[in-house]
PDB file with SEQRES, HELIX, SHEET and CRYST1 records, atoms N, CA, C and O in Angstrom:
SEQRES   1 A   71  MET GLY ASP GLN CYS ARG GLY PRO ASN VAL SER LEU SER          
SEQRES   2 A   71  PHE CYS ALA GLU LEU LYS ASP TYR TYR GLN ILE ASP ASP          
SEQRES   3 A   71  ILE PHE LYS LYS LEU VAL GLY SER TRP TYR ALA LYS ARG          
SEQRES   4 A   71  PRO GLY TYR GLU PHE VAL SER LYS THR PHE LEU GLN GLN          
SEQRES   5 A   71  LEU LEU ILE ALA ILE MET GLN ASN ILE LYS LYS LYS ILE          
SEQRES   6 A   71  ALA THR ILE GLN ARG LEU                                      
HELIX    1 AA1 GLN A    4  ARG A    6  5                                   3    
HELIX    2 AA2 LEU A   12  GLU A   17  1                                   6    
HELIX    3 AA3 TYR A   22  ALA A   37  1                                  16    
HELIX    4 AA4 TYR A   42  ARG A   70  1                                  29    
CRYST1    1.000    1.000    1.000  90.00  90.00  90.00 P 1           1          
ATOM      1  N   MET A   1       0.791  -1.123   0.027  1.00  0.00           N  
ATOM      2  CA  MET A   1       0.068   0.035  -0.003  1.00  0.00           C  
ATOM      3  C   MET A   1       0.851   1.263   0.014  1.00  0.00           C  
ATOM      4  O   MET A   1       0.320   2.329  -0.298  1.00  0.00           O  
ATOM      5  N   GLY A   2       2.087   1.192   0.361  1.00  0.00           N  
ATOM      6  CA  GLY A   2       2.947   2.343   0.459  1.00  0.00           C  
ATOM      7  C   GLY A   2       3.054   3.003  -0.919  1.00  0.00           C  
ATOM      8  O   GLY A   2       2.931   4.220  -1.057  1.00  0.00           O  
ATOM      9  N   ASP A   3       3.287   2.158  -1.941  1.00  0.00           N  
ATOM     10  CA  ASP A   3       3.488   2.706  -3.250  1.00  0.00           C  
ATOM     11  C   ASP A   3       2.163   3.333  -3.812  1.00  0.00           C  
ATOM     12  O   ASP A   3       2.200   4.317  -4.551  1.00  0.00           O  
ATOM     13  N   GLN A   4       1.041   2.754  -3.450  1.00  0.00           N  
ATOM     14  CA  GLN A   4      -0.272   3.283  -3.994  1.00  0.00           C  
ATOM     15  C   GLN A   4      -0.444   4.596  -3.306  1.00  0.00           C  
ATOM     16  O   GLN A   4      -1.134   5.418  -3.909  1.00  0.00           O  
ATOM     17  N   CYS A   5       0.056   4.941  -2.156  1.00  0.00           N  
ATOM     18  CA  CYS A   5      -0.201   6.172  -1.477  1.00  0.00           C  
ATOM     19  C   CYS A   5       0.495   7.340  -2.154  1.00  0.00           C  
ATOM     20  O   CYS A   5       0.320   8.480  -1.724  1.00  0.00           O  
ATOM     21  N   ARG A   6       1.296   7.091  -3.225  1.00  0.00           N  
ATOM     22  CA  ARG A   6       2.035   8.058  -3.936  1.00  0.00           C  
ATOM     23  C   ARG A   6       1.319   8.509  -5.207  1.00  0.00           C  
ATOM     24  O   ARG A   6       1.706   9.482  -5.854  1.00  0.00           O  
ATOM     25  N   GLY A   7       0.266   7.772  -5.542  1.00  0.00           N  
ATOM     26  CA  GLY A   7      -0.515   8.044  -6.749  1.00  0.00           C  
ATOM     27  C   GLY A   7      -1.268   9.357  -6.731  1.00  0.00           C  
ATOM     28  O   GLY A   7      -1.483   9.890  -5.643  1.00  0.00           O  
ATOM     29  N   PRO A   8      -1.690   9.929  -7.875  1.00  0.00           N  
ATOM     30  CA  PRO A   8      -2.352  11.159  -7.871  1.00  0.00           C  
ATOM     31  C   PRO A   8      -3.801  11.116  -7.335  1.00  0.00           C  
ATOM     32  O   PRO A   8      -4.377  12.163  -7.038  1.00  0.00           O  
ATOM     33  N   ASN A   9      -4.389   9.912  -7.211  1.00  0.00           N  
ATOM     34  CA  ASN A   9      -5.744   9.810  -6.919  1.00  0.00           C  
ATOM     35  C   ASN A   9      -5.909   9.440  -5.430  1.00  0.00           C  
ATOM     36  O   ASN A   9      -7.033   9.134  -5.032  1.00  0.00           O  
ATOM     37  N   VAL A  10      -4.878   9.450  -4.596  1.00  0.00           N  
ATOM     38  CA  VAL A  10      -4.955   9.013  -3.262  1.00  0.00           C  
ATOM     39  C   VAL A  10      -4.600  10.214  -2.346  1.00  0.00           C  
ATOM     40  O   VAL A  10      -3.552  10.840  -2.508  1.00  0.00           O  
ATOM     41  N   SER A  11      -5.469  10.505  -1.417  1.00  0.00           N  
ATOM     42  CA  SER A  11      -5.296  11.597  -0.476  1.00  0.00           C  
ATOM     43  C   SER A  11      -4.085  11.285   0.449  1.00  0.00           C  
ATOM     44  O   SER A  11      -4.013  10.175   0.977  1.00  0.00           O  
ATOM     45  N   LEU A  12      -3.163  12.202   0.653  1.00  0.00           N  
ATOM     46  CA  LEU A  12      -2.039  11.929   1.600  1.00  0.00           C  
ATOM     47  C   LEU A  12      -2.496  11.780   3.016  1.00  0.00           C  
ATOM     48  O   LEU A  12      -1.882  11.057   3.800  1.00  0.00           O  
ATOM     49  N   SER A  13      -3.618  12.487   3.374  1.00  0.00           N  
ATOM     50  CA  SER A  13      -4.100  12.374   4.768  1.00  0.00           C  
ATOM     51  C   SER A  13      -4.578  10.918   5.078  1.00  0.00           C  
ATOM     52  O   SER A  13      -4.416  10.377   6.172  1.00  0.00           O  
ATOM     53  N   PHE A  14      -5.218  10.312   3.937  1.00  0.00           N  
ATOM     54  CA  PHE A  14      -5.713   8.879   4.206  1.00  0.00           C  
ATOM     55  C   PHE A  14      -4.570   7.985   4.348  1.00  0.00           C  
ATOM     56  O   PHE A  14      -4.594   7.137   5.240  1.00  0.00           O  
ATOM     57  N   CYS A  15      -3.509   8.093   3.513  1.00  0.00           N  
ATOM     58  CA  CYS A  15      -2.384   7.200   3.662  1.00  0.00           C  
ATOM     59  C   CYS A  15      -1.606   7.412   4.972  1.00  0.00           C  
ATOM     60  O   CYS A  15      -0.959   6.498   5.482  1.00  0.00           O  
ATOM     61  N   ALA A  16      -1.684   8.581   5.475  1.00  0.00           N  
ATOM     62  CA  ALA A  16      -0.984   8.918   6.739  1.00  0.00           C  
ATOM     63  C   ALA A  16      -1.744   8.252   7.892  1.00  0.00           C  
ATOM     64  O   ALA A  16      -1.143   7.989   8.934  1.00  0.00           O  
ATOM     65  N   GLU A  17      -2.989   7.984   7.748  1.00  0.00           N  
ATOM     66  CA  GLU A  17      -3.744   7.398   8.823  1.00  0.00           C  
ATOM     67  C   GLU A  17      -3.299   6.011   9.173  1.00  0.00           C  
ATOM     68  O   GLU A  17      -3.363   5.634  10.343  1.00  0.00           O  
ATOM     69  N   LEU A  18      -2.855   5.235   8.226  1.00  0.00           N  
ATOM     70  CA  LEU A  18      -2.530   3.788   8.386  1.00  0.00           C  
ATOM     71  C   LEU A  18      -1.054   3.706   8.717  1.00  0.00           C  
ATOM     72  O   LEU A  18      -0.209   4.029   7.881  1.00  0.00           O  
ATOM     73  N   LYS A  19      -0.726   3.264   9.967  1.00  0.00           N  
ATOM     74  CA  LYS A  19       0.655   3.086  10.301  1.00  0.00           C  
ATOM     75  C   LYS A  19       1.250   1.699  10.007  1.00  0.00           C  
ATOM     76  O   LYS A  19       2.240   1.572   9.286  1.00  0.00           O  
ATOM     77  N   ASP A  20       0.637   0.690  10.570  1.00  0.00           N  
ATOM     78  CA  ASP A  20       1.106  -0.625  10.373  1.00  0.00           C  
ATOM     79  C   ASP A  20       0.060  -1.352   9.464  1.00  0.00           C  
ATOM     80  O   ASP A  20      -0.883  -1.992   9.930  1.00  0.00           O  
ATOM     81  N   TYR A  21       0.299  -1.205   8.165  1.00  0.00           N  
ATOM     82  CA  TYR A  21      -0.742  -1.595   7.246  1.00  0.00           C  
ATOM     83  C   TYR A  21      -0.570  -2.945   6.607  1.00  0.00           C  
ATOM     84  O   TYR A  21      -1.227  -3.243   5.609  1.00  0.00           O  
ATOM     85  N   TYR A  22       0.304  -3.777   7.160  1.00  0.00           N  
ATOM     86  CA  TYR A  22       0.575  -5.093   6.623  1.00  0.00           C  
ATOM     87  C   TYR A  22      -0.621  -6.036   6.673  1.00  0.00           C  
ATOM     88  O   TYR A  22      -0.928  -6.764   5.730  1.00  0.00           O  
ATOM     89  N   GLN A  23      -1.287  -5.979   7.846  1.00  0.00           N  
ATOM     90  CA  GLN A  23      -2.491  -6.847   8.021  1.00  0.00           C  
ATOM     91  C   GLN A  23      -3.589  -6.327   7.011  1.00  0.00           C  
ATOM     92  O   GLN A  23      -4.263  -7.142   6.380  1.00  0.00           O  
ATOM     93  N   ILE A  24      -3.757  -5.034   6.868  1.00  0.00           N  
ATOM     94  CA  ILE A  24      -4.716  -4.432   5.973  1.00  0.00           C  
ATOM     95  C   ILE A  24      -4.419  -4.795   4.541  1.00  0.00           C  
ATOM     96  O   ILE A  24      -5.330  -5.101   3.772  1.00  0.00           O  
ATOM     97  N   ASP A  25      -3.154  -4.763   4.176  1.00  0.00           N  
ATOM     98  CA  ASP A  25      -2.702  -5.071   2.802  1.00  0.00           C  
ATOM     99  C   ASP A  25      -2.982  -6.558   2.521  1.00  0.00           C  
ATOM    100  O   ASP A  25      -3.408  -6.904   1.419  1.00  0.00           O  
ATOM    101  N   ASP A  26      -2.770  -7.356   3.416  1.00  0.00           N  
ATOM    102  CA  ASP A  26      -2.920  -8.842   3.262  1.00  0.00           C  
ATOM    103  C   ASP A  26      -4.462  -9.139   3.079  1.00  0.00           C  
ATOM    104  O   ASP A  26      -4.861  -9.919   2.213  1.00  0.00           O  
ATOM    105  N   ILE A  27      -5.309  -8.467   3.950  1.00  0.00           N  
ATOM    106  CA  ILE A  27      -6.757  -8.771   3.782  1.00  0.00           C  
ATOM    107  C   ILE A  27      -7.247  -8.232   2.463  1.00  0.00           C  
ATOM    108  O   ILE A  27      -8.100  -8.846   1.821  1.00  0.00           O  
ATOM    109  N   PHE A  28      -6.693  -7.026   2.021  1.00  0.00           N  
ATOM    110  CA  PHE A  28      -7.110  -6.476   0.687  1.00  0.00           C  
ATOM    111  C   PHE A  28      -6.762  -7.374  -0.437  1.00  0.00           C  
ATOM    112  O   PHE A  28      -7.531  -7.545  -1.383  1.00  0.00           O  
ATOM    113  N   LYS A  29      -5.564  -7.968  -0.336  1.00  0.00           N  
ATOM    114  CA  LYS A  29      -5.110  -8.836  -1.451  1.00  0.00           C  
ATOM    115  C   LYS A  29      -5.997 -10.107  -1.425  1.00  0.00           C  
ATOM    116  O   LYS A  29      -6.345 -10.596  -2.500  1.00  0.00           O  
ATOM    117  N   LYS A  30      -6.366 -10.649  -0.292  1.00  0.00           N  
ATOM    118  CA  LYS A  30      -7.337 -11.757  -0.243  1.00  0.00           C  
ATOM    119  C   LYS A  30      -8.632 -11.433  -0.837  1.00  0.00           C  
ATOM    120  O   LYS A  30      -9.216 -12.234  -1.567  1.00  0.00           O  
ATOM    121  N   LEU A  31      -9.126 -10.209  -0.527  1.00  0.00           N  
ATOM    122  CA  LEU A  31     -10.411  -9.740  -1.063  1.00  0.00           C  
ATOM    123  C   LEU A  31     -10.349  -9.660  -2.576  1.00  0.00           C  
ATOM    124  O   LEU A  31     -11.233 -10.181  -3.255  1.00  0.00           O  
ATOM    125  N   VAL A  32      -9.384  -9.055  -3.087  1.00  0.00           N  
ATOM    126  CA  VAL A  32      -9.242  -8.916  -4.575  1.00  0.00           C  
ATOM    127  C   VAL A  32      -9.050 -10.243  -5.261  1.00  0.00           C  
ATOM    128  O   VAL A  32      -9.574 -10.465  -6.352  1.00  0.00           O  
ATOM    129  N   GLY A  33      -8.294 -11.140  -4.623  1.00  0.00           N  
ATOM    130  CA  GLY A  33      -8.010 -12.438  -5.168  1.00  0.00           C  
ATOM    131  C   GLY A  33      -9.258 -13.271  -5.227  1.00  0.00           C  
ATOM    132  O   GLY A  33      -9.527 -13.947  -6.220  1.00  0.00           O  
ATOM    133  N   SER A  34     -10.056 -13.215  -4.104  1.00  0.00           N  
ATOM    134  CA  SER A  34     -11.297 -14.009  -4.112  1.00  0.00           C  
ATOM    135  C   SER A  34     -12.353 -13.446  -5.116  1.00  0.00           C  
ATOM    136  O   SER A  34     -13.129 -14.195  -5.711  1.00  0.00           O  
ATOM    137  N   TRP A  35     -12.344 -12.099  -5.274  1.00  0.00           N  
ATOM    138  CA  TRP A  35     -13.291 -11.549  -6.250  1.00  0.00           C  
ATOM    139  C   TRP A  35     -12.967 -11.958  -7.654  1.00  0.00           C  
ATOM    140  O   TRP A  35     -13.861 -12.356  -8.401  1.00  0.00           O  
ATOM    141  N   TYR A  36     -11.735 -11.876  -8.033  1.00  0.00           N  
ATOM    142  CA  TYR A  36     -11.307 -12.158  -9.388  1.00  0.00           C  
ATOM    143  C   TYR A  36     -11.288 -13.681  -9.667  1.00  0.00           C  
ATOM    144  O   TYR A  36     -11.425 -14.070 -10.827  1.00  0.00           O  
ATOM    145  N   ALA A  37     -11.136 -14.495  -8.721  1.00  0.00           N  
ATOM    146  CA  ALA A  37     -11.147 -16.004  -8.893  1.00  0.00           C  
ATOM    147  C   ALA A  37     -12.522 -16.477  -9.332  1.00  0.00           C  
ATOM    148  O   ALA A  37     -12.664 -17.426 -10.102  1.00  0.00           O  
ATOM    149  N   LYS A  38     -13.541 -15.775  -8.811  1.00  0.00           N  
ATOM    150  CA  LYS A  38     -14.972 -16.219  -9.134  1.00  0.00           C  
ATOM    151  C   LYS A  38     -15.271 -17.628  -8.900  1.00  0.00           C  
ATOM    152  O   LYS A  38     -15.981 -18.283  -9.664  1.00  0.00           O  
ATOM    153  N   ARG A  39     -14.698 -18.119  -7.781  1.00  0.00           N  
ATOM    154  CA  ARG A  39     -15.015 -19.490  -7.443  1.00  0.00           C  
ATOM    155  C   ARG A  39     -16.403 -19.567  -6.789  1.00  0.00           C  
ATOM    156  O   ARG A  39     -16.948 -18.525  -6.427  1.00  0.00           O  
ATOM    157  N   PRO A  40     -16.982 -20.729  -6.629  1.00  0.00           N  
ATOM    158  CA  PRO A  40     -18.331 -20.825  -5.982  1.00  0.00           C  
ATOM    159  C   PRO A  40     -18.288 -20.209  -4.597  1.00  0.00           C  
ATOM    160  O   PRO A  40     -17.403 -20.474  -3.783  1.00  0.00           O  
ATOM    161  N   GLY A  41     -19.283 -19.380  -4.378  1.00  0.00           N  
ATOM    162  CA  GLY A  41     -19.352 -18.670  -3.078  1.00  0.00           C  
ATOM    163  C   GLY A  41     -18.488 -17.467  -3.003  1.00  0.00           C  
ATOM    164  O   GLY A  41     -18.353 -16.884  -1.927  1.00  0.00           O  
ATOM    165  N   TYR A  42     -17.866 -17.041  -4.134  1.00  0.00           N  
ATOM    166  CA  TYR A  42     -16.989 -15.883  -4.039  1.00  0.00           C  
ATOM    167  C   TYR A  42     -17.615 -14.596  -3.557  1.00  0.00           C  
ATOM    168  O   TYR A  42     -16.929 -13.743  -2.994  1.00  0.00           O  
ATOM    169  N   GLU A  43     -18.877 -14.450  -3.764  1.00  0.00           N  
ATOM    170  CA  GLU A  43     -19.546 -13.188  -3.281  1.00  0.00           C  
ATOM    171  C   GLU A  43     -19.544 -13.147  -1.765  1.00  0.00           C  
ATOM    172  O   GLU A  43     -19.258 -12.127  -1.140  1.00  0.00           O  
ATOM    173  N   PHE A  44     -19.903 -14.393  -1.154  1.00  0.00           N  
ATOM    174  CA  PHE A  44     -19.875 -14.353   0.260  1.00  0.00           C  
ATOM    175  C   PHE A  44     -18.533 -14.270   0.875  1.00  0.00           C  
ATOM    176  O   PHE A  44     -18.364 -13.630   1.913  1.00  0.00           O  
ATOM    177  N   VAL A  45     -17.548 -14.907   0.260  1.00  0.00           N  
ATOM    178  CA  VAL A  45     -16.174 -14.865   0.704  1.00  0.00           C  
ATOM    179  C   VAL A  45     -15.636 -13.439   0.578  1.00  0.00           C  
ATOM    180  O   VAL A  45     -14.944 -12.959   1.476  1.00  0.00           O  
ATOM    181  N   SER A  46     -15.955 -12.745  -0.553  1.00  0.00           N  
ATOM    182  CA  SER A  46     -15.481 -11.346  -0.745  1.00  0.00           C  
ATOM    183  C   SER A  46     -16.152 -10.457   0.233  1.00  0.00           C  
ATOM    184  O   SER A  46     -15.497  -9.567   0.777  1.00  0.00           O  
ATOM    185  N   LYS A  47     -17.407 -10.629   0.498  1.00  0.00           N  
ATOM    186  CA  LYS A  47     -18.149  -9.810   1.530  1.00  0.00           C  
ATOM    187  C   LYS A  47     -17.423 -10.000   2.903  1.00  0.00           C  
ATOM    188  O   LYS A  47     -17.176  -9.035   3.627  1.00  0.00           O  
ATOM    189  N   THR A  48     -17.106 -11.238   3.217  1.00  0.00           N  
ATOM    190  CA  THR A  48     -16.477 -11.439   4.560  1.00  0.00           C  
ATOM    191  C   THR A  48     -15.088 -10.812   4.635  1.00  0.00           C  
ATOM    192  O   THR A  48     -14.688 -10.293   5.678  1.00  0.00           O  
ATOM    193  N   PHE A  49     -14.345 -10.865   3.507  1.00  0.00           N  
ATOM    194  CA  PHE A  49     -13.046 -10.216   3.476  1.00  0.00           C  
ATOM    195  C   PHE A  49     -13.248  -8.633   3.527  1.00  0.00           C  
ATOM    196  O   PHE A  49     -12.464  -7.938   4.173  1.00  0.00           O  
ATOM    197  N   LEU A  50     -14.230  -8.133   2.887  1.00  0.00           N  
ATOM    198  CA  LEU A  50     -14.513  -6.728   2.962  1.00  0.00           C  
ATOM    199  C   LEU A  50     -14.897  -6.263   4.428  1.00  0.00           C  
ATOM    200  O   LEU A  50     -14.530  -5.181   4.887  1.00  0.00           O  
ATOM    201  N   GLN A  51     -15.619  -7.118   5.073  1.00  0.00           N  
ATOM    202  CA  GLN A  51     -15.899  -6.738   6.434  1.00  0.00           C  
ATOM    203  C   GLN A  51     -14.632  -6.797   7.338  1.00  0.00           C  
ATOM    204  O   GLN A  51     -14.430  -5.938   8.196  1.00  0.00           O  
ATOM    205  N   GLN A  52     -13.821  -7.797   7.127  1.00  0.00           N  
ATOM    206  CA  GLN A  52     -12.567  -7.879   7.886  1.00  0.00           C  
ATOM    207  C   GLN A  52     -11.653  -6.716   7.511  1.00  0.00           C  
ATOM    208  O   GLN A  52     -10.949  -6.183   8.369  1.00  0.00           O  
ATOM    209  N   LEU A  53     -11.655  -6.325   6.262  1.00  0.00           N  
ATOM    210  CA  LEU A  53     -10.881  -5.122   5.903  1.00  0.00           C  
ATOM    211  C   LEU A  53     -11.321  -3.917   6.620  1.00  0.00           C  
ATOM    212  O   LEU A  53     -10.502  -3.199   7.194  1.00  0.00           O  
ATOM    213  N   LEU A  54     -12.581  -3.667   6.611  1.00  0.00           N  
ATOM    214  CA  LEU A  54     -13.136  -2.428   7.330  1.00  0.00           C  
ATOM    215  C   LEU A  54     -12.821  -2.486   8.814  1.00  0.00           C  
ATOM    216  O   LEU A  54     -12.475  -1.473   9.423  1.00  0.00           O  
ATOM    217  N   ILE A  55     -12.938  -3.639   9.377  1.00  0.00           N  
ATOM    218  CA  ILE A  55     -12.679  -3.800  10.876  1.00  0.00           C  
ATOM    219  C   ILE A  55     -11.174  -3.489  11.174  1.00  0.00           C  
ATOM    220  O   ILE A  55     -10.818  -2.801  12.132  1.00  0.00           O  
ATOM    221  N   ALA A  56     -10.325  -4.056  10.267  1.00  0.00           N  
ATOM    222  CA  ALA A  56      -8.885  -3.862  10.414  1.00  0.00           C  
ATOM    223  C   ALA A  56      -8.494  -2.432  10.287  1.00  0.00           C  
ATOM    224  O   ALA A  56      -7.639  -1.962  11.038  1.00  0.00           O  
ATOM    225  N   ILE A  57      -9.093  -1.705   9.351  1.00  0.00           N  
ATOM    226  CA  ILE A  57      -8.855  -0.280   9.170  1.00  0.00           C  
ATOM    227  C   ILE A  57      -9.280   0.480  10.411  1.00  0.00           C  
ATOM    228  O   ILE A  57      -8.523   1.312  10.913  1.00  0.00           O  
ATOM    229  N   MET A  58     -10.508   0.206  10.930  1.00  0.00           N  
ATOM    230  CA  MET A  58     -10.975   0.911  12.100  1.00  0.00           C  
ATOM    231  C   MET A  58     -10.100   0.602  13.326  1.00  0.00           C  
ATOM    232  O   MET A  58      -9.853   1.499  14.132  1.00  0.00           O  
ATOM    233  N   GLN A  59      -9.637  -0.616  13.484  1.00  0.00           N  
ATOM    234  CA  GLN A  59      -8.728  -0.918  14.626  1.00  0.00           C  
ATOM    235  C   GLN A  59      -7.409  -0.191  14.491  1.00  0.00           C  
ATOM    236  O   GLN A  59      -6.847   0.301  15.469  1.00  0.00           O  
ATOM    237  N   ASN A  60      -6.937  -0.132  13.292  1.00  0.00           N  
ATOM    238  CA  ASN A  60      -5.701   0.655  12.980  1.00  0.00           C  
ATOM    239  C   ASN A  60      -5.829   2.071  13.342  1.00  0.00           C  
ATOM    240  O   ASN A  60      -4.930   2.616  13.981  1.00  0.00           O  
ATOM    241  N   ILE A  61      -6.922   2.728  12.966  1.00  0.00           N  
ATOM    242  CA  ILE A  61      -7.158   4.111  13.302  1.00  0.00           C  
ATOM    243  C   ILE A  61      -7.381   4.330  14.795  1.00  0.00           C  
ATOM    244  O   ILE A  61      -6.962   5.358  15.327  1.00  0.00           O  
ATOM    245  N   LYS A  62      -8.003   3.430  15.457  1.00  0.00           N  
ATOM    246  CA  LYS A  62      -8.194   3.524  16.874  1.00  0.00           C  
ATOM    247  C   LYS A  62      -6.901   3.377  17.625  1.00  0.00           C  
ATOM    248  O   LYS A  62      -6.688   4.054  18.631  1.00  0.00           O  
ATOM    249  N   LYS A  63      -6.037   2.513  17.162  1.00  0.00           N  
ATOM    250  CA  LYS A  63      -4.644   2.406  17.797  1.00  0.00           C  
ATOM    251  C   LYS A  63      -3.891   3.707  17.610  1.00  0.00           C  
ATOM    252  O   LYS A  63      -3.227   4.177  18.534  1.00  0.00           O  
ATOM    253  N   LYS A  64      -3.981   4.280  16.462  1.00  0.00           N  
ATOM    254  CA  LYS A  64      -3.272   5.550  16.227  1.00  0.00           C  
ATOM    255  C   LYS A  64      -3.824   6.630  17.178  1.00  0.00           C  
ATOM    256  O   LYS A  64      -3.075   7.367  17.819  1.00  0.00           O  
ATOM    257  N   ILE A  65      -5.132   6.688  17.240  1.00  0.00           N  
ATOM    258  CA  ILE A  65      -5.650   7.755  18.120  1.00  0.00           C  
ATOM    259  C   ILE A  65      -5.258   7.495  19.607  1.00  0.00           C  
ATOM    260  O   ILE A  65      -4.987   8.426  20.366  1.00  0.00           O  
ATOM    261  N   ALA A  66      -5.241   6.231  19.976  1.00  0.00           N  
ATOM    262  CA  ALA A  66      -4.847   5.865  21.422  1.00  0.00           C  
ATOM    263  C   ALA A  66      -3.382   6.286  21.664  1.00  0.00           C  
ATOM    264  O   ALA A  66      -3.035   6.839  22.707  1.00  0.00           O  
ATOM    265  N   THR A  67      -2.523   5.993  20.631  1.00  0.00           N  
ATOM    266  CA  THR A  67      -1.119   6.379  20.723  1.00  0.00           C  
ATOM    267  C   THR A  67      -0.987   7.921  20.848  1.00  0.00           C  
ATOM    268  O   THR A  67      -0.222   8.403  21.683  1.00  0.00           O  
ATOM    269  N   ILE A  68      -1.723   8.686  20.029  1.00  0.00           N  
ATOM    270  CA  ILE A  68      -1.599  10.116  20.017  1.00  0.00           C  
ATOM    271  C   ILE A  68      -2.102  10.626  21.420  1.00  0.00           C  
ATOM    272  O   ILE A  68      -1.473  11.541  21.953  1.00  0.00           O  
ATOM    273  N   GLN A  69      -3.148  10.111  22.017  1.00  0.00           N  
ATOM    274  CA  GLN A  69      -3.746  10.579  23.202  1.00  0.00           C  
ATOM    275  C   GLN A  69      -2.777  10.265  24.359  1.00  0.00           C  
ATOM    276  O   GLN A  69      -2.803  10.992  25.352  1.00  0.00           O  
ATOM    277  N   ARG A  70      -1.928   9.230  24.290  1.00  0.00           N  
ATOM    278  CA  ARG A  70      -0.992   8.906  25.367  1.00  0.00           C  
ATOM    279  C   ARG A  70       0.145   9.927  25.343  1.00  0.00           C  
ATOM    280  O   ARG A  70       0.808  10.114  26.363  1.00  0.00           O  
ATOM    281  N   LEU A  71       0.381  10.561  24.270  1.00  0.00           N  
ATOM    282  CA  LEU A  71       1.566  11.544  24.183  1.00  0.00           C  
ATOM    283  C   LEU A  71       1.261  12.755  24.872  1.00  0.00           C  
ATOM    284  O   LEU A  71       2.087  13.667  24.914  1.00  0.00           O  
TER     285      LEU A  71                                                      
END                                                                             
């Protein structure tokens, strides 16, 4: 995700929000892979990965906020 944050269509503030994005990147890759594979049940699997991705992003942002508040 670090390289994608340098593109013209991505807000710098959005990319700055995610500190440890390896888990998020992994879930995103699984989401995209399951969507493009089109195996039986891919819609349900993709929906599940999307939910996991959103939860991971929220947890990442909460950790960042907690770290800032401790300072």
